[in-house]
KEKE-3310 file (N, C-alpha, C; in steps of 0.2 Angstrom, whole numbers, plus 5000, padded with zeros to 4 digits):
npx = (5661:5669:5675:5673:5686:5690:5690:5703:5705:5714:5717:5722:5728:5734:5737:5740:5744:5745:5750:5750:5741:5741:5740:5751:5761:5758:5761:5775:5779:5776:5784:5797:5797:5797:5809:5818:5818:5816:5811:5797:5794:5783:5781:5790:5797:5792:5790:5786:5786:5786:5785:5783:5778:5766:5759:5742:5726:5719:5729:5743:5748:5752:5762:5763:5774:5774:5785:5796:5810:5823:5833:5848:5857:5850:5844:5839:5825:5822:5809:5807:5814:5810:5817:5830:5840:5856:5873:5879:5869:5863:5874:5874:5865:5861:5856:5855:5859:5850:5838:5821:5808:5793:5778:5765:5757:5761:5751:5740:5737)
npy = (5420:5406:5404:5390:5381:5379:5364:5355:5346:5335:5330:5318:5312:5299:5295:5283:5279:5266:5260:5246:5240:5229:5219:5214:5222:5235:5231:5228:5241:5249:5242:5245:5259:5260:5253:5263:5273:5287:5303:5314:5330:5341:5355:5370:5366:5354:5336:5320:5302:5285:5274:5262:5245:5232:5216:5210:5202:5209:5214:5225:5236:5252:5264:5281:5294:5311:5325:5338:5347:5354:5368:5369:5380:5391:5406:5403:5405:5411:5406:5409:5421:5429:5433:5432:5418:5417:5414:5406:5400:5392:5384:5372:5364:5350:5340:5325:5320:5310:5312:5319:5331:5326:5330:5325:5312:5295:5288:5274:5267)
npz = (5443:5436:5420:5409:5402:5385:5377:5369:5354:5346:5329:5318:5302:5291:5275:5264:5248:5236:5221:5219:5228:5237:5252:5257:5251:5257:5270:5269:5266:5278:5287:5282:5283:5297:5300:5295:5303:5302:5305:5301:5296:5303:5306:5310:5321:5325:5324:5318:5321:5317:5329:5334:5329:5327:5324:5323:5323:5314:5305:5302:5315:5321:5331:5333:5337:5342:5342:5349:5342:5350:5349:5355:5355:5355:5365:5382:5392:5408:5419:5432:5435:5425:5414:5401:5403:5410:5405:5415:5422:5411:5407:5414:5408:5400:5387:5380:5364:5358:5364:5364:5366:5370:5362:5361:5367:5362:5349:5345:5329)
capx = (5660:5675:5673:5675:5691:5688:5694:5707:5705:5719:5715:5727:5727:5739:5734:5745:5741:5750:5747:5750:5736:5741:5741:5758:5765:5757:5765:5782:5780:5776:5790:5802:5797:5799:5816:5822:5818:5816:5805:5793:5794:5776:5781:5796:5801:5788:5791:5782:5790:5783:5789:5781:5773:5765:5754:5737:5722:5717:5735:5749:5746:5758:5761:5767:5776:5776:5790:5799:5817:5825:5840:5852:5861:5845:5843:5834:5821:5821:5802:5806:5817:5806:5821:5834:5844:5863:5877:5881:5863:5863:5880:5873:5859:5864:5851:5858:5857:5845:5832:5817:5802:5786:5772:5759:5758:5760:5744:5740:5733)
capy = (5413:5405:5401:5384:5381:5375:5358:5354:5339:5335:5324:5317:5307:5297:5292:5280:5276:5262:5257:5239:5239:5222:5220:5213:5228:5240:5229:5230:5249:5251:5239:5249:5265:5259:5252:5269:5278:5294:5308:5318:5337:5344:5362:5372:5362:5348:5331:5314:5296:5279:5272:5255:5242:5225:5213:5207:5198:5213:5216:5228:5241:5256:5270:5287:5299:5318:5328:5345:5348:5360:5371:5371:5386:5397:5408:5400:5409:5409:5408:5412:5427:5432:5436:5427:5415:5419:5408:5402:5395:5387:5380:5366:5361:5345:5336:5320:5320:5305:5313:5324:5333:5323:5335:5322:5305:5291:5286:5268:5267)
capz = (5441:5432:5413:5407:5397:5379:5376:5363:5351:5340:5325:5313:5297:5287:5270:5260:5242:5233:5215:5219:5232:5240:5259:5258:5249:5262:5276:5268:5266:5285:5290:5279:5286:5304:5300:5293:5309:5299:5306:5296:5299:5303:5306:5311:5327:5327:5320:5320:5319:5318:5335:5336:5325:5329:5320:5326:5319:5308:5301:5306:5319:5323:5335:5331:5343:5340:5347:5347:5341:5353:5347:5361:5354:5356:5371:5386:5396:5415:5421:5439:5435:5420:5409:5398:5407:5409:5403:5421:5422:5405:5406:5417:5404:5395:5384:5376:5357:5356:5368:5362:5370:5367:5363:5360:5368:5356:5347:5341:5323)
cpx = (5666:5672:5676:5681:5689:5693:5697:5707:5709:5717:5720:5725:5733:5736:5740:5742:5747:5747:5746:5744:5735:5743:5748:5763:5764:5761:5772:5784:5781:5782:5796:5803:5799:5807:5821:5823:5819:5810:5803:5792:5786:5776:5788:5800:5797:5789:5787:5786:5786:5788:5788:5777:5772:5760:5748:5732:5719:5723:5740:5745:5753:5756:5766:5768:5777:5780:5793:5807:5818:5832:5843:5856:5856:5845:5838:5831:5820:5814:5802:5809:5814:5811:5826:5839:5852:5867:5879:5875:5862:5868:5879:5868:5863:5858:5855:5855:5851:5838:5828:5811:5796:5781:5766:5760:5757:5753:5744:5735:5733)
cpy = (5412:5402:5395:5385:5377:5369:5358:5347:5339:5329:5324:5311:5305:5293:5289:5277:5272:5259:5250:5236:5232:5224:5219:5219:5234:5238:5230:5237:5251:5248:5243:5256:5265:5258:5258:5273:5285:5298:5312:5325:5339:5351:5364:5368:5356:5342:5325:5308:5290:5275:5265:5252:5235:5222:5210:5204:5202:5216:5220:5234:5245:5261:5275:5291:5306:5321:5334:5344:5354:5362:5373:5377:5392:5399:5404:5406:5407:5411:5410:5419:5432:5436:5430:5425:5417:5413:5404:5397:5390:5383:5373:5361:5356:5340:5331:5321:5316:5307:5319:5325:5330:5328:5332:5315:5301:5288:5280:5269:5260)
cpz = (5435:5425:5412:5401:5391:5379:5369:5360:5345:5336:5320:5308:5293:5281:5265:5254:5239:5227:5215:5223:5235:5248:5260:5256:5254:5269:5275:5268:5273:5288:5288:5282:5294:5305:5299:5299:5307:5301:5301:5299:5298:5302:5308:5316:5328:5322:5322:5317:5321:5323:5337:5331:5328:5324:5325:5321:5313:5304:5306:5309:5321:5328:5333:5337:5339:5345:5344:5346:5345:5351:5353:5361:5355:5363:5375:5390:5403:5418:5428:5439:5430:5415:5406:5403:5405:5408:5409:5422:5417:5404:5409:5413:5399:5393:5379:5369:5355:5360:5365:5367:5367:5368:5362:5362:5362:5355:5343:5335:5320)
residu = (MET:GLU:MET:ALA:ARG:PRO:ARG:LEU:ILE:THR:VAL:GLY:CYS:LEU:ASN:ILE:SER:ASN:PRO:ASN:GLU:SER:ALA:THR:THR:TYR:SER:GLU:LEU:ILE:ARG:SER:ALA:PHE:ARG:LEU:LYS:ARG:PRO:VAL:LYS:LEU:SER:ALA:HIS:LYS:PHE:VAL:ILE:LEU:ASN:HIS:ILE:SER:ARG:ASP:ALA:THR:GLY:LEU:ARG:GLY:THR:PHE:ALA:ARG:TYR:ASN:GLU:ILE:ASP:PRO:ASP:LEU:PRO:TRP:PHE:ASP:ILE:GLU:ALA:LEU:ASN:GLN:ALA:ASP:ASP:GLU:THR:THR:SER:SER:ILE:SER:ILE:PRO:ASP:ASN:LEU:ARG:VAL:ILE:THR:HIS:ALA:PRO:ILE:SER:HIS)
# end
């Protein structure tokens, strides 16, 4: 009998405190964060960035994307040969500077 695989539930929270406590100030803060396009480092290679904002009847809503940074200078592993990939194999790898590996689908908040 096959055992059930445990489910993984990822939970995140963003708490912003503002001494002025006005909705306008919070909206300006969120808009500024979005315009900066500056990621926040979560761990060694994981980052999160505000990638979309919109306004609805309840106020501003946003979407965050979590992604991994890949160091292209590190060795690559060939999962078919089960060893480190050689220079001939890795020479054809080309990842544009503006692309990242999404590790978590964007979530609206």
